[in-house]
N, C-alpha and C positions, 0 to 999 in steps of 0.2 A: 628775387628771392632765391635762396640757396639752402641746402640742408644735406646732411650726410653723416658719414662715419668720421669720428675724430680719434686720433691716436697720439699719445704723448707720454713723456716721462714726468712723474710727479713724486714729490717727497714731502714728508712732514716730520718735524722734530718736536718733542714735548718734554719740558722739564717741570716737575711739580716739587715745590719746596714748602716746608712747613715753617712757620714762625709764630712766636707767642709774645704778646705784649705784656710787660710786667714780669715780676718774679714768678717762677714756676718750679724751680728745682729740677728743670729738665737738663738733659745732657745736650750734646750737639743736635742741632735741628737737622732732620733728615731731608734728603732730596733724592728723587728718582728721575730717571731719564728713559725715554723710549723713542723709537723712530720707525718709519716705514718708507720704502721707496721702490720704484719699479715702473714698468710700462703700464699704461692705463688705456682702456678702450671705452669710447663713449660716443656722443653725438654732438653735432653742431648745426645751428641755424643762423640765418642772417639775411641781409639784403643791402641794397645800395642804389644810388642814383648817380647819373652822369649828365652834365649839361654842357652844350656847345656854346662857348663864349664868342668865338670867331672862327673863320675857316682854319682848320688844322688845330685849334685849341679847345680843350675841354677841361672841366673840373669835375671831380668825383668825390663822393663820400660813401663809405661802407661801414657796416656794423655786423659783428658776429658775436653770438653767445655760445659757449661750449660747456659741456657737462661730462666730466670723466668719471663720474660716480663718486662714491664715498667709501670710507673704510674706518673701522674701529679696531684699535690695537691695544692690547693690555700693557700696562706699565708694571714694573716690579712693585711688590707691596711696600708701602711706606710705613716704617716702624719707628716710634718714638721711645726712647729709653730714659730712665732717671739718670741722675748724675753718677750713680753707682753702676750703671749699665744694665739695670733690670728693665726689660720691655714692659710698657704699660699701655701702649696704644698701637694699633695696627689697622691698616685700611688697604683694601684692594682698589685699584684705580684703572681707568681706561681713558683713552683719548679718541675722539671722533672728529674726522675732518672730511669736508666735501671739497672736491676738486672741480670748481666751476670758475668761469671767468668771462670777461668781456674784452673784445678787441674792436677798436675804432680806427679807421684809416681815412685819410683825405689826400687828394693828389691833384696835380695839374698834368695834363697830357698834351704832347705835341705830336700830331700825325704827319708823317712825310708823304 
Protein backbone atom coordinates (compact mmCIF):
# COMPACT_ATOMS: atom_id res chain seq x y z
CA UNK A 1 0.00 0.00 0.00
CA UNK A 2 1.10 3.53 -0.65
CA UNK A 3 -0.33 6.99 -0.22
CA UNK A 4 0.75 10.56 -0.10
CA UNK A 5 0.86 13.96 -1.67
CA UNK A 6 0.16 14.40 -5.40
CA UNK A 7 1.16 17.38 -7.51
CA UNK A 8 0.54 17.96 -11.19
CA UNK A 9 -0.52 20.35 -13.90
CA UNK A 10 -4.14 20.22 -15.00
CA UNK A 11 -6.26 22.09 -17.53
CA UNK A 12 -9.86 22.23 -18.67
CA UNK A 13 -11.48 23.88 -21.69
CA UNK A 14 -15.23 24.37 -22.11
CA UNK A 15 -17.23 25.51 -25.11
CA UNK A 16 -20.97 26.06 -24.79
CA UNK A 17 -22.95 26.64 -27.96
CA UNK A 18 -26.67 27.17 -28.50
CA UNK A 19 -28.65 25.69 -31.34
CA UNK A 20 -32.36 25.71 -32.15
CA UNK A 21 -34.23 23.15 -34.23
CA UNK A 22 -36.74 24.58 -36.67
CA UNK A 23 -37.51 28.18 -37.59
CA UNK A 24 -37.08 30.73 -34.80
CA UNK A 25 -36.21 34.11 -36.33
CA UNK A 26 -32.95 33.95 -34.39
CA UNK A 27 -29.73 35.59 -35.39
CA UNK A 28 -26.42 33.78 -35.26
CA UNK A 29 -26.29 31.09 -32.59
CA UNK A 30 -24.02 32.20 -29.76
CA UNK A 31 -21.10 30.27 -28.33
CA UNK A 32 -18.90 31.01 -25.31
CA UNK A 33 -15.57 29.60 -24.24
CA UNK A 34 -13.76 29.31 -20.92
CA UNK A 35 -10.71 27.56 -19.55
CA UNK A 36 -8.56 27.06 -16.50
CA UNK A 37 -5.08 25.63 -16.04
CA UNK A 38 -2.29 25.51 -13.54
CA UNK A 39 -0.58 23.39 -10.92
CA UNK A 40 -2.80 21.34 -8.59
CA UNK A 41 -2.08 19.78 -5.21
CA UNK A 42 -3.92 16.67 -4.01
CA UNK A 43 -3.49 13.12 -2.80
CA UNK A 44 -2.74 9.64 -4.15
CA UNK A 45 -3.31 6.09 -2.87
CA UNK A 46 -2.53 2.71 -4.33
CA UNK A 47 -0.98 -0.66 -4.00
CA UNK A 48 0.71 -3.43 -5.87
CA UNK A 49 1.89 -7.02 -5.91
CA UNK A 50 5.08 -8.70 -7.10
CA UNK A 51 5.59 -12.40 -7.73
CA UNK A 52 8.83 -14.32 -8.28
CA UNK A 53 8.60 -16.50 -11.40
CA UNK A 54 12.10 -17.93 -11.28
CA UNK A 55 15.47 -16.98 -9.80
CA UNK A 56 16.15 -13.37 -10.87
CA UNK A 57 12.71 -12.96 -12.58
CA UNK A 58 9.60 -11.30 -11.12
CA UNK A 59 6.34 -9.92 -12.47
CA UNK A 60 4.49 -7.03 -10.88
CA UNK A 61 1.23 -5.09 -11.09
CA UNK A 62 0.51 -1.70 -9.51
CA UNK A 63 -2.56 0.55 -9.26
CA UNK A 64 -2.81 4.20 -8.18
CA UNK A 65 -5.80 6.55 -7.77
CA UNK A 66 -5.15 10.29 -7.63
CA UNK A 67 -7.35 13.26 -6.78
CA UNK A 68 -6.14 16.77 -7.56
CA UNK A 69 -9.38 18.41 -6.44
CA UNK A 70 -12.00 20.19 -8.49
CA UNK A 71 -12.64 23.68 -9.76
CA UNK A 72 -15.63 25.68 -10.98
CA UNK A 73 -15.01 28.55 -13.39
CA UNK A 74 -17.43 31.03 -14.90
CA UNK A 75 -18.04 31.34 -18.62
CA UNK A 76 -19.07 34.59 -20.30
CA UNK A 77 -22.83 35.12 -20.47
CA UNK A 78 -24.43 33.50 -23.50
CA UNK A 79 -26.76 35.95 -25.25
CA UNK A 80 -29.16 35.17 -28.11
CA UNK A 81 -30.34 37.97 -30.38
CA UNK A 82 -33.07 38.27 -33.00
CA UNK A 83 -32.26 38.61 -36.70
CA UNK A 84 -32.35 42.39 -36.15
CA UNK A 85 -29.76 42.19 -33.35
CA UNK A 86 -32.09 42.74 -30.39
CA UNK A 87 -31.11 40.54 -27.42
CA UNK A 88 -33.96 38.38 -26.13
CA UNK A 89 -32.23 35.67 -24.12
CA UNK A 90 -29.24 35.65 -21.80
CA UNK A 91 -27.82 33.13 -19.37
CA UNK A 92 -24.88 33.01 -17.02
CA UNK A 93 -23.05 29.69 -17.07
CA UNK A 94 -20.21 27.93 -15.29
CA UNK A 95 -18.18 24.78 -15.80
CA UNK A 96 -17.21 22.33 -13.04
CA UNK A 97 -14.43 19.78 -13.47
CA UNK A 98 -12.87 17.20 -11.15
CA UNK A 99 -9.22 16.31 -11.72
CA UNK A 100 -9.09 12.61 -10.77
CA UNK A 101 -7.61 9.59 -12.47
CA UNK A 102 -6.36 6.03 -12.38
CA UNK A 103 -2.92 4.67 -13.17
CA UNK A 104 -2.28 0.96 -13.76
CA UNK A 105 1.15 -0.51 -14.44
CA UNK A 106 2.48 -3.99 -15.07
CA UNK A 107 6.04 -5.13 -15.49
CA UNK A 108 8.61 -7.88 -15.65
CA UNK A 109 11.87 -7.47 -13.69
CA UNK A 110 15.23 -9.19 -13.98
CA UNK A 111 17.53 -8.93 -10.96
CA UNK A 112 21.29 -9.16 -11.48
